[in-house]
C-alpha positions in Angstrom: 22.5 -55.7 1.7 21.2 -59.2 1.3 21.3 -60.9 -1.8 17.9 -62.3 -2.1 17.0 -65.1 -5.3 13.6 -66.7 -5.5 12.6 -70.0 -7.1 9.6 -72.5 -7.3 7.1 -70.3 -9.2 5.2 -72.3 -12.1 1.4 -73.1 -13.7 -0.4 -74.9 -11.2 -4.2 -75.6 -11.7 -6.9 -73.9 -9.0 -7.0 -75.8 -5.4 -3.5 -77.1 -5.9 -0.3 -76.3 -3.9 3.2 -74.9 -4.4 6.1 -74.0 -2.3 8.2 -70.8 -3.6 11.8 -70.5 -2.0 14.2 -67.4 -1.8 18.1 -68.1 -1.0 19.5 -65.4 0.8 23.2 -64.6 0.8 25.5 -61.5 2.0 24.8 -60.7 5.5 23.7 -62.3 8.5 20.0 -63.7 7.3 19.0 -64.8 10.6 19.0 -61.0 11.9 16.5 -59.6 9.7 12.7 -60.1 9.5 11.8 -61.1 6.2 8.3 -61.0 3.9 6.6 -62.0 0.5 5.3 -59.5 -1.4 3.3 -60.0 -4.9 2.4 -58.3 -8.1 -0.4 -59.3 -10.2 -0.7 -58.0 -13.8 -1.6 -54.2 -13.9 -1.9 -54.0 -10.1 0.6 -52.4 -7.3 2.6 -54.5 -5.2 1.0 -56.1 -2.0 2.0 -57.5 1.0 1.8 -61.3 1.7 3.6 -62.4 4.9 6.1 -61.4 7.1 8.2 -63.6 9.8 10.5 -62.4 12.2 14.2 -63.1 12.6 13.7 -65.6 14.9 10.7 -67.0 13.4 8.5 -66.8 16.6 6.5 -64.0 15.3 4.4 -64.0 11.7 1.9 -62.0 9.8 -0.1 -62.9 7.0 -2.5 -60.8 4.7 -6.3 -61.4 5.0 -6.7 -62.5 1.8 -4.2 -65.4 2.3 -4.6 -66.2 6.1 -5.1 -69.9 6.5 -3.8 -70.9 2.9 -0.1 -69.4 2.9 2.2 -70.4 5.3 5.7 -68.6 5.6 8.8 -70.1 7.3 12.4 -69.8 7.6 15.4 -71.8 8.1 17.9 -69.6 9.3 20.9 -72.3 9.2 20.1 -72.7 5.4 19.6 -68.9 4.5 16.4 -69.9 3.2 12.7 -68.4 3.4 9.6 -70.3 2.0 6.2 -69.7 1.2 4.0 -72.8 1.5 0.8 -72.0 -0.9 -2.6 -74.3 -0.5 -5.7 -73.9 -2.3 -4.7 -71.7 -4.9 -6.9 -69.2 -6.4 -6.6 -67.7 -10.4 -6.6 -64.6 -8.1 -3.0 -65.8 -6.6 -1.5 -65.3 -10.3 1.6 -62.8 -9.7 5.1 -62.5 -9.4 6.2 -63.2 -5.8 9.1 -61.4 -4.3 11.1 -62.0 -0.7 12.4 -58.8 1.0 14.9 -58.5 3.4 13.9 -55.9 6.4 16.2 -52.8 5.9 17.7 -52.9 9.5 17.7 -55.4 12.2 15.4 -53.1 14.2 12.4 -53.9 12.1 11.5 -57.3 13.8 8.3 -57.9 12.0 8.3 -55.6 8.7 5.1 -55.2 6.3 5.6 -52.3 5.0 7.7 -51.8 1.7 9.7 -49.0 3.4 10.8 -51.4 6.1 12.7 -53.5 3.5 15.9 -52.6 2.1 16.7 -55.9 -0.5 14.3 -57.7 -3.0 14.9 -60.8 -5.0 14.0 -60.4 -8.8 10.7 -62.1 -8.3 9.4 -65.6 -9.4 5.9 -65.9 -11.7 3.3 -67.9 -10.1 0.3 -68.7 -12.4 -2.7 -70.6 -11.1 -5.2 -71.9 -13.8 -9.1 -72.0 -13.5 
């Protein structure tokens, strides 16, 4: 199983940018599709972005398309989410997740993931 630790969350003003990171350890990180999810207060956790093990294929939720960029560095066992043009509705705890199996090439559903980080808080003020 992959161990995941997120970092980089903070309070930012609307319109600003922020990058959150996820450090992975425990297994061959480069073999697994990865994703970011988020959970706002009082809401269910939702999918944000996913990236294949190679980084070749990427998928975004409509709500973040054009503003957020997911990336990975397999040499460093790191996953990133660059967030630009942040809005108050982006306020949430952001979680990284690793696919439960290397057969999930571009996982997007929660059931596809076997490992989760503890989350990092991103707060966007208006």
